[in-house]
C-alpha angles and dihedrals in degrees: 000000000000090000092049090051090051089053092048091049093049089049090048092053089049088050091052090050091051090045092051093052095043125090092247135101114229136193129216139196133182091277112016140044124192146163108238092207095051096039088224122141132185121207122213121222106257093237091056098049099083096045093053092049093199113188113259093214127080108293115195128186119197113253110262116219118233125249115273134203125217131191124201129186131182136174131185133184116244117226134171120263096034130104117252106223117181121172092345093306122113109223126210104245140132093243139033144198121291108221146132090247123027091301096236100173095193096051092044093052094046090051090051091049093052092046090049092051090052093048094244132136116278128264092267092060098041094043102028120197087222090070113086092210091072094052110122092349118155109256092228085081089064090049093053091047091050090052092052091052090049093052091048090056090050101249139125132194116261096178140356121195119185133186121192119197109206128145094200144050106029114241098203094102092048097043097101095042090052093050091049091052089054091047092051095049096044095036093238135148116250093247092064094063127071126179128190128179124209135182121221096230091247090295120146123325094326093052092046091054092244094119144019128218140186142194122200129185122190132189113208122199132181110282105265093209092056089045091054092048092050092047092049091053091046092051092047092049090048092050094049096044092043089056092054091046091054091048090050093050089050091054091050091052094049092047088067097055132088111297089221092060101038132054089203095052088047091056089049091053090051092058140228097309094055093047091048090050092050090048090051092052092051090050091054093047089051092051091048092051088052094049091048089054093233105147094183092053092041089058092050093047092046089054091052092046092051093048094050090045087059089048090053092048092050093049091049091046092244116144128210087240090063089053092047091052091051090051091048088052091055095046096099093038125086120236090243092054092047092052093047093050090050092049092050090053091054093055 
């Protein structure tokens, strides 16, 4: 039996990992977890339920977007008298890129790869060559803008692989400097960027050094910073609501004991009006402690108020879950709007 419980617990932990990484919201209770859309549930072994201390209220993780792949391609003619700028580095050459901006083929293809992964229009549409403001601009501006869009969409770069096709000059001595430029602009660690340079074996315009081309592939993943923030908020919410749930359950248990042995049970026996009066008294004492700027007393009175609020909920057959759901309903509504809607219903 013990071994079977260990296997079930391991399977459960695996299930939670899959659930966390999937694009589904799931609910949990003290003994079961399930996907509402899949109608799938998972039972915990009884012996393991207490140790895991899963919250008994609705526990909701934000949907996590899947990884995405983007491909970018760019090609520029090479003509004498122009600078050859590749990856933010000006190369010593007798010809350079023809372009509306600085013609940086690497930066352009990387930007297009990011935009493609995000499902956005390409670089030519976002930074049109028909707009004078982009004339001769350094392509690092496009890189910075692409990163902003990526962050706004909640993504980060997991890996960037670039292949430049250029007959001359050789890029080997500039490889590291180009990669460092990319890392600085996109705020990436060096291990996430790879650059390769190829010739075109003297075939067509690329092989004749009349043009330069570049392919870029990017793997986008959910922004880890945002994920950690969301998880932190979710955990804090779970801890706070779990505490209230436990307090509520304790009240329910005590209400069923002998009134001579339990203050909670005595309140229940006195009826709704007595409980309401006690709750009001605790609320007033809490307010007074706050007005007197007495933090220590305020904490004590707040604890009394919260306890007696749970007593009142339990007597009225109101659960913390119902209150949580009402708060969630109001989450996207301002306090002013909520008050106004309540006032209109009273008229």
